[in-house]
N, C-alpha and C positions, 0 to 999 in steps of 0.2 A: 382243505384249503381253497379259496376262492379261486378260479382260474383267471390268469388275468387277461383282460378284454385285447381280443384279436387285434391286430392293424391289420388292414387290407389296401392291396396294392393300388392305388385310386387307378392308374392307366388301365392296368386289367379289367378292373370292374365296368370302368365306362365303356373299353372295347366287348366288353360280354354283353354287354347291356344293349350294344348297337349293333351285336353281332344276331341277338334275341329277337331284335326289332327285326332287323333284314331276314331272318330263316321266315317268319311269320308272314312278312309280305311273297318271300318269295314260294312257298308252296299254294299262297293264294292264287299267286298266276299261275301254278302249275296246274292246279285244279279247273282254275278257269279256262285255260288252254286246251285242256284235256275235255272238258264237258264240252267247248266249240268244236272239236274235232268231232267227237260222236254226235254233236247235232247236227255238224255241216257233211258229214259222212267221209271226214278226212284223217283216213287210220294213221299217218301219219304223225298229227299232233296227240292223237291216243294211244301209240306206243313208242314212237320215237325210232327205234329197231325192231320190226316187224317180228323177226324170228325170238325177241325178247319177251316178248309177251305183252298186253297191251294194258294199260291201268282202267278199271273197271268204273262206269259213269259215277256208282255209289261212292268207290272209293275219291274218286274227284271231288263228289262234294263233301265227303267229311273231311278232305286234306283242305277244302276253301273255308267250314266251320272252326277246325283246328286252329288255321291259320288266324281266322278271325280273332278267333277267342285270345290267342296269345300276345295278336297286335295291340284289342282293344285291352286286354288287364296292363300294357305297358303305356299307352296312348290317350286312351280316354278319360274324360271327366269322372273323378272318384266318386261316383254318386252311385245310392240304389239302384239306379236304373242301369245304368250300365255294369253293376255287377250281378243284375240279375242277367241281362243280355247275353255276357260271360260264361256265366254257370248254365244257361240254356244253351246256348253251342255246344259247350262239354258234354251236359248232356246227350245231346242227339248225337253226337260221336261217338258215344259209350254205347248208347243203346243201339243202334245200327252197327256196330261191329259184334255184340252181344246178339244181336237178333242172326246175323250172317253166321256167326260162329255157331248157332244152335240148329242152323238148316242143316251144316257139316256135320254135327256130332250126332243128331236126333235125325237125322234124315228125312224132316220135313220140307215143306213148299211153303212160306209164308208170302209168297209173291213179292218179296221187295226188293228182287234183283232187279228189274227191269219198269220199276216206278218213272225212272226220268227218262231213259232212252233205251227202245227195244232193239237188244241184240241176235244177230242171225245164230244156226247151229254153224258148229264147224268153225268156229274163231280160234286162231290157232292156241293150244297151249289153255283149253277150256273146256271143261265138260257141262257144267253149265250155263248156259246163255245170261252176261250181267253179273254173273255172282263172282266175287273175289275169292280169293285164297285164303284158307283157315289162318294163315301165317298176317296176313291183311288184317282180316276181321280181330285177331286176337292182339293185333298191335295196335290196331283203334281201339280198341276197349280198352288196353293199358294206360295208353295216350289221353284217352276221354276223362278216366279217372284221376291218373296224374294232372290234368289240367282243374279237376275238380277241386283236388285237396292243395293243389297249388296256391287258390285263390284264400285258404284258411288263415288266418293268423299262428294255429300252434306251431309251435316247431317240433312237435311227434307229426303232423300230419304233414308238412311239410318235406320230412324225412322220407315218410313212406311216399311222396310224390314222386322221388328223387329214385328209388328204391324201382317203383313202377317205370319210370320214364328210362331208369338205365337197362332193363330186362327189353322194352322196346327197343332202345336203342341196337343190344346184342341182336333181336331176332333181325330187326332192318340190316345190322350189318353184315351177318352171316348170308344176307339173304344177296347184298350186294359184292359178297369174296364171290357167292358163288356165281355170277356174272363176270366178274374179272377174272375167275380162275377157268371160267368155262366150262363148268360142273351142272349137269342136269339135278336138281333136286328134288325131283319125285319118289327118290328112296325114302323121303323124309315125310311123315306123316302130314306136317306140319305144312308143305309145298305140295301137297297132292293136288290134285283137280283142278287146279288153275295154277298157272305160272306167275310169279309176282314179278312186273315187268323190271330193267334195271333202274330207270327213270323213279318208278314207285319205289324203289328199294333206298335211292339215295334222297328221295323226298322225305321220306321216315328218318332215315338218317339225320337230315338236316332239324328236321323238327324235333327229334329227340333231346338232340345238343342243344337246340333254342330255348326247350322248358328246360333243361338244366341251367343255361345263359341266365335264365330270368331270375334265379336266387341265386345267385352268386356268393352269398355273405352264410350261408346258411347250410346244414348235412354235408356230405359229402364235400362239394362244390367250395365249400368255405377252407376245407385242406388246401385245395388246390390254388385258390386266390388268396390267403392268408400271407401277409407280408413277412414271414419267418423263413429260417432255416428249413423247415417240413415242407413250406408250400413251396419254397423255392427247387427242394428238392423231386418233388411231387410234378410240379411244371417240367421242368426236365427229362423227367425220367420216363412219364408217362406217354407221352408222345413217340419217345424214341422205340417205348416197346410196340406200340400200335405198331409202327413203323416196320419196325425189325419181324417182329412175328409174320405180321400179314404176308413180308418177303419172303420168309421163313417158309410161308407157309405154299407162296405160289412154287416155292424152288421144290418145296417137296412133290408138290401134285405134279412136275414137270416129271420128277425123278419115276411118280407112279407111272407117267404115260412111257415114262421110255423103260418100263417091266420092273422097276425097282418096288414099286407100292400094288397094293390090293385094288383099292377102289377110290374115288375123287372124293364120294362123299364122305370116307370117314377122315377124309385130310382137313375138310372144310370145320366137322366137327371138333378136331382137335387143334384146329389151331382157335376157335371159337373158346373151347374150354381154357385152352390155356392163357389167354387174355383174360379171363375173370381170374385166375387166380394170380397173375401176375399185377393186376390191379390193386387185388386186395394187399398184394405183399406192399405195395408201394403205398398203399394207404396205411397200413400199419407203421410201417417204417416214418413215415411223417408224423404221425401221431406220438411217436415214442421219441422223437427228437421235440416234439410238442412240450412236454413231459419233460423234459432236461429243460428246456428253458424255462418252463414255468416253475419251477425247481430252485431256478438261478435266480428267476424275480421276485420268488415268496418275500426273502429280507428286507428288497428294496420296497415292497410294497407296505409291510409292517413296520415299516421306517418311517416311511411317507406319508401313511396314513393317519397317523395323529396329528403329525403336524398340521398336514390338513385340514381338519378335522377344527381343532382350536383357531387355526385362520379364519375358517370358515364362519367359526362363532363369531369371533372376532369383528368381522366383516358385516354380518348381518347386523350385531347390536350398534357398531356405528354409522352403518345407514339407517336402521332404526331410531336411532336419535337425532341424526342431522335432519329426519324425514320432520320427527315431528316439531325440532326446532324450526323447520323452513313453515311449515304448516302454522305456527304459532301467533305470525304479524303481517300484516300487509304493507308495512315498512320496510321497503328491500335494503335500506341501508344498515338498518338495526338486524335483518336478517342476516343478513351474506357478513356481518361483525360477528355474529353467534356461529355461523359455519367456522368461519375463521380460526374463532377460539376453539373450535369443537377438533378442527383440524390438527390443533398444535396438542401435544407431542403425537398424539396417536398415529397420525400418516405422516408428520412432516416437523422441521424442527422451525421452520418459517411458513407464513402461509400470507399472501397477498391476493384479496380480491379488487377486481378493477373494471368498470363499466364503461361503455360508449356514450357519452352524453348526447343529448339533444343538437350540439353542435357540431357531434363528429369527434371531439375528441375522447382520450382515454383519461378516466379519474381512477384515482385511488378512492375505493368508498371502506376498505378494511383491510388491517395487516395483525399478525397476531404473532408472538413467541413467547415461549417458557417465561423467559426474563424482561418485566417489562419495560424495563429501563432501555434496552436496545429498540423496542417498537416505533421509535424516531426515526432512527436509522433507515428503517425501509422507508416511511412515507419521504426520506428525504434522497433518499438515492433514488427509488421509483420516480420522482418529481424530475430529477436530473437528469435521468439518463434512459430509463429505458419506460417511460410512459410516452413512447412515439411510433406512430403506427409504421413508421419507415424503418424500425431498429430489425437488424437482421436476427435477434434473436428474443424472447422475453413474451410479456401479453402482448406487447405490439405486432409482431409477427403472428402469434394465434389469432388474436383478434381477425388481422389482415386477412389471414389464410385461409381460416376455420379449421386447419387440422393442428392435432396437439403436438407437443413438442416435449422428445425423454431426452434426457443425457444423463448417462447411467453414473458415467464419471465425471465430473469437471478436469479438465486437466489445463496446466498453468496455460498454453497456448490458446485454448478457448478463452481462458479470462483477458489474456491480453488482446484477443480479435474482437470482443465486447467492449472493451473497456475505453470511456469517453474521456480518457488521459491518466497522467501520472497519478493524480490524485484519485482519480476513480479505481484505477488498478489497487492502489494500496489498500483501498477499503474494501474492493472484492477480497483480497487475499486475507486480510486482516479479519473480515468476516470466517472464512474458513470453509468454503463452500465446498460440497463434498460432492453433491448428486443434485438433481435439478428435473421438473418437469410442468409444463402448464398446459391446461386443457382450456376448449373453450365453453364457453355459458351460449348453448344454442338453444333456441327455442323457435317452433314452427318456422324452421329454414332460416332465420337468422340470426346472428351473431351479435350479441348482446354485451360481452364483455371476455373475460378471462379469468381463472384462479391458477396462481403459480404457488409450488412447492418448491422448497428446497431442504436439505439434509446439509447438518453441517458438524454440530458436537456430537450430534451420534452416532455419526460414521454412516448413515445408514446410504447402501445404494437401490435406488427403485430400478424395478425391472418393469413387466408387461403386467402382471397380474394388480402392483401398486398406479399402473397406467390406467387397469381397468376400473380400480374401484376410484380413484379420482374423477374420471370420465363419470359414472355413476352419481356422483356426490354432484357434478358440476349439472349434472342435465336437472337433477331436483330442484337446486338452486335456480338452475336457469329457467322452470318453469315458474319458480317463486316470483323470482322478477318480475318475469311477462307476465302472470298475474296480478300483480303488485303496480305497474306502470298501467295496467288495464282496468283496474280498480279505481285508480288516480284519473286516467283517461276517460273512464266513464264518468266519473263526478263533475270534469270539467264540462264535458258536451250535456250533461243534465243542466249544470249550471247554465251555459251557453243557450239550450232550449229552453229552460226556464225565461231567460232574459230576453232571447227572441219571442218568446210567446206573448211578455209583457210588452214588448215593443210594438208588436203587433197587434194588442188592444188598443194600447196607446194610439199608435197612427189610424186607427178604424176609428177612434173616439175623434180625433181632429180631424180625419174625412170628414165623418156626420158633420162634427159641426161648423166646419168652411164652406160643405154644399149645403146645411140648413140655414145659415145665417141671411145669405143674398136671397133665401127661397122665400124665407117671411116678408121683406115690404114687396116682393114679385108678387104673393098673393094679396095681400092686403089692397096695393094700388090698384091690382085687378079686379079686387071687387067691388073696391069705390070708382072705376071707372066705368063698371056694367052697369054698377044703380044709376049713371047718369047726372048725379049731383056736383061733379067737381065742374066750377069754372075754367075758363082757358087758361089761364096759367097754372091752374092745380094741376089739369092735364097735360100740357107740357114738362110740368115739374114731372109727374106720375112716369110721362113714358121715358123722360131721360135716366129716371132710377131704376126703373124696370131695364133699360137697356144696359145701364152699368153693372147691374146685379148679373145680368144674363152673360154678359163679358166676363166677369169675375169669375161664374161658375166655368163659363169654356176654357178659361186660361188653366181653372184646377185640374178640367180632366186632361186638357195637353200636355199639363204637365207630367198626370198620372200616367199618360201615352209614351211621352218623352222617355220616363224611366222604364217602364215595359219593353221600348224599343234598346232600351242601352241596355238591360238585365240579359235580353233575346238576341245582343249584337244584329239589330237590325237597323240601327239610325244609322242613316246614309248620308252624305254628304252630297251636293252639287257642287263640283269642285272648279274654279275657275280663277284667272287671275284679277284681284279685287284691289281697289281703293279705299284705304278704310278712313279715310275723312268724311266724305260722305257717307259710309255707315254708320259712322258713331254720332253725327251729328243727327241722323235720320230717328236712331234710337233716344239720344237725349231730348229731339223734339215729341216725342210720346212720352215722355215723362213729365215735362215741363208743367201740363196744367196741373198735374199732381201735386209738385213743387210749389206753383204759385198759391194753390188753396191751402198748401199749408204754411206759407209765410216764407219758405226756403230760399235761397239764394242759390239758384242753379248756376254754374258755369262752365262752359264747354272751351278749353284751349287746346283747338287742335292744328297741328302741324301738317301741311297739307303736300308736303314734299316727302313725308318719310317713305314713300314708294309702296312698293305693291305685296300683298302677299298672296298665296294659293290656299281660295279656300271656300266655302259656301257664305255669301254674302246675309243670305237671312238667318243662319246660324248663327254668324258674326256677329247680328245684330241685335239677334235673341242672347246672346253673351252679354253686351255692354246694357240692354235692355234691365235684364235680370240685376246685375250688380247696380246700376244707379236708381232701380225701382227700391231695392233693400236698403241702399243708402238714402231713400227718399223716405221710408217706412220708418227707419230706426232715428232719423235724426229729429229733436224737438223743432217745435214753432220758433221762426227766428234763426235758424242754423243755417249752414252754408255746405256745398258739395258740389266738388269741382271734378269734372270729367279730362283727362288731357292724353292727348295723342302725342307719342313724341317716338324719336328713332335713338336706342342706347345699343352701340357695339355690334353693330350687325343685327338686332333684334329691331321688333315693332314694340313699343309698352303702352299698354291701355292701363292708366290707372284711375281710380274711384276713390276719392277722398271725403268723406264727410267728417263732420264734427257731432256726430249722435252720441249713442249713448255707449257703444266700445264693444269690445269683447273679452269676456274674464277669460285670464292666462291659462287655466282649468281645461276650457272649451274651445280655447285656437286649435290644436292637433286635431277637433274630431267637425270642424265646421264644414268640410266639403263633404261628410260624409250623407248619406241617403237619411231621410227623417230625424236628421238630428237637431234640434232647437235650444238655442240659450234654456227657455222657458219653455215646457211642454205642456204647462199645467192649463185647468180648464179657463182660469180665470186671466191668462196672459192679455198683456196688450195689445199685441198684434198677433196679426191672423198668420194663416201661411202653413204648407205640410210640410216646410224644409227639404224640398225638393230642386229649390232654383237653383242652390249653389252648385250641389252634387250634379245638377243637369249642366252647368257651367264647367267643371273640372273636364266632364266629359268632353265635351263638344272641342275644349281648348286641348286636349289630349290628344283627339282626333286630327287636329289641325298639327299637332307635332310640337303645340306649346306648352307652357306650363302656367298654371295660377297661382297666387298664395294672398295668404293674408296677416295683415303686421294690428297691431293694436296695444298702444301701451297701459289698455285695463279698462276698468268700466268708468263710463263718462268722459274719455280720453278719444273719441272719435277711433276710425276705422280705415286703413288703407287696406284697397285689392290690387294686386297688381298682375296683370294678363301679357306674359311675353310671348311673339311669335316669331317664327323664323321670316324672313325676307326672301318674296320668290327671287329666282335667277332673272339677270336683265333683260333676258330676251322675254320672258315673261312679262314683268313689270312694262316693258313695252308694249305687250299686247295689252295689256288693262287700260295703259294712257288711249292708246287706236282706239280700244272697243266705243263705239258712241254707246250714251246713256238710254235707256230702254222706253222705249215709248209710251208713255201715256197722259190717259185726257186727266183733266182735274177732276176732283170725285164729285165735284156739281155737277160737272158737264155728264160724267158717265152714268150718276145716279138719276138726269132728267133725260137721258138718250131717248128717243123715240121709236118705238116698234110697230108704228102703223101700219096695218095691212099685213105682217106677216103672220102668217099659221103655224101655230105650236102645238105640237101634242104631248102633255104630260103625262109618264108611268110612272107612278109609286104608288107601292101596296100600304103606305104608313097614310092616313087620313090628311094630316095636321099638314107634314110636309106638303101633300100633292094640293091641298087648297091655296096656302099660302102662296106657293109660287105661282099656282093659276092665277091668285090674286093678285099677284108684282107684275107678273106678263100683260095682262089684262089691263092693270093702273096704265102702262106705257101704251096699248094700242093696241097689242098684237090679239090676233084671235084664236082663242085657246081651247083645248076640248082635253079631258080629263080621263084618266082609263087607272083603274084601280089594279089589274093585273095584268101581263103577255096576251094571255088570250084577247080579254078586253081590246085589248090595243091592235091585238091584229084583225079581230073585226073592225074596229075603226077603219085601220087603213084600206081596207077593199073596198070603205065607202068614201071618204076622204084621205085627200094627201096631205101634209103638212110640209111645210117646207122645214122643221127644224122637229127633232125627234127628240 
């Protein structure tokens, strides 16, 4: 018969392990203090009680190594290097003990006794300076070998380790009893030559117990730590036996001293022998009790073994089938439906699978029952009552908390508590639910949904094993759902990346086209101007074309820079109170020449009393200019463009209306997006990058306003409306009191004389430097040019400019 597995007392195991760690630390501290005492000449540290004998330096060193080996065995990392260090310490302890014991037995001197510390002649209870007692050497040999065997995984060697440790504990306990009884043990050969100190015997005893406590689940220790009748008896009897027998020994010795007995040494040996016999008797009795318990449990093991094996086989087959089903598809809806069908009737009579959709709502994706005609009831009941995250029970609660729910037996009071009304309660009672459990679908720390299981017709009552099986199934299903969602998300991301790549290519093509288009006339007219073949009229025409094309390129670059500032969040406003009528009028006047060139009627209807807004006048002018220039661009010859400024319900509205080609309904929602154009082909009739309206939207939103577009369709024109909040009354008053910025007429500014002004121009770009120098010289300034900062510094030493 196979013995039943032992169950150990967890509290006792934890205490023994803590005790083992503590004893390792204790003997390390004792060894260090003794070594320190020998080095500093402090006899109190080496002997504690001078008459009781001192611990030798070699013994202190061995205690440090043994304690370190025991401590590392428990707290050090389980690596080959750590195991090698532990075994090295144990070997060192064994070798020192063996060599010292050989010195006593063979009468030679290996000169190892005073390697660490020189000890003078005449030390109390010492025949050879620095040499530990034979009992100490033998105990170190036993404990060193025991530590070596303790690290071996074989149960046989562990039992041998315990046997050696028990022998060492017996020797140590005997020495400790000798000190307790006040007996000189020199009559015993193992204790001749050098006395074993009281603190040495105590350290040996604690170290032996610590080694035994290191292996509480094997060998002799398993008898005492087993959570059984035998273990209980052993734990109660052994401490009492040790205490009582030790006390009896002391009383017996006192009787000897009163002339009732012969020698004290005989009493100590009698006590030690009695302890061995008593401990063996306790262990034998505990094992006998365990055999009785094993015999009683044999029938229960045989009865449950077959049921457990069959259950495990069914569980493994079910999970294997579920795994195959889950890996067969990347469509999680169909996959989870297959899982629900698989769970019925193997695990439950009812199975429902819910997921949390992108909107945070619980959605039923699968339901199953042996009778397909009842499945619609599950859908109806889940939709009406259970699919709420706030529900106290059911999938909503499981998804909300991420914790499984198990109700082994559904009571009528529970049905009344969860019912959503009398009709729902009647439905639940009619379905005859007996037991219920729900487990979360969790993957990568997120709850994706829940699987609900219920028993009814079968009368099955779910337990912890069923819940564990359901959790394994849910774990696999959650991974499948997560994988399917990632597959879909990857597809969407790939499509978005491809669309972005296409948009980038189209944008680059558009930018290249828009920058190259004005460049061709610039180069052509420049070449003809250099040849000097143009007349005065043609020369003037050439310069106008070059200037217009250069301004067009500059505007394209400025739009790109504005978009870059918008994307990086660096577009800033110079905010102040602004009266909009002058701003709108100025923007309209900028556009008017283009409108007149196309034969368009451009009308500005401005209410000068609309009040002030808080904003950046230049950016607001840019908004109106963009909208008005777009209207002019897309309105055919003979059309009409109207710009209107009015106050509407506490807001200021700027409306730009045109009779142009209009906007397609499908394009209208995207009109304010970057790089969007109704016609983005290379043969489109109108130029531009599709940035102007995106810039308009961002500037308006920075001002706290809104902009929207309306159009009845192609050929019906379009209306763009900007709504801006009015400034507070005090702010508006400041705008009215603010004087207009002084500025000279353009002609006056252009013809301003700089006669006699000394100017130093510094620029590392030769073209820019030459242009600025020529312009200033044409106005009468005395100009010098520097191509670098060093050259400028050299010029400043010889020539002092008025302006740098």
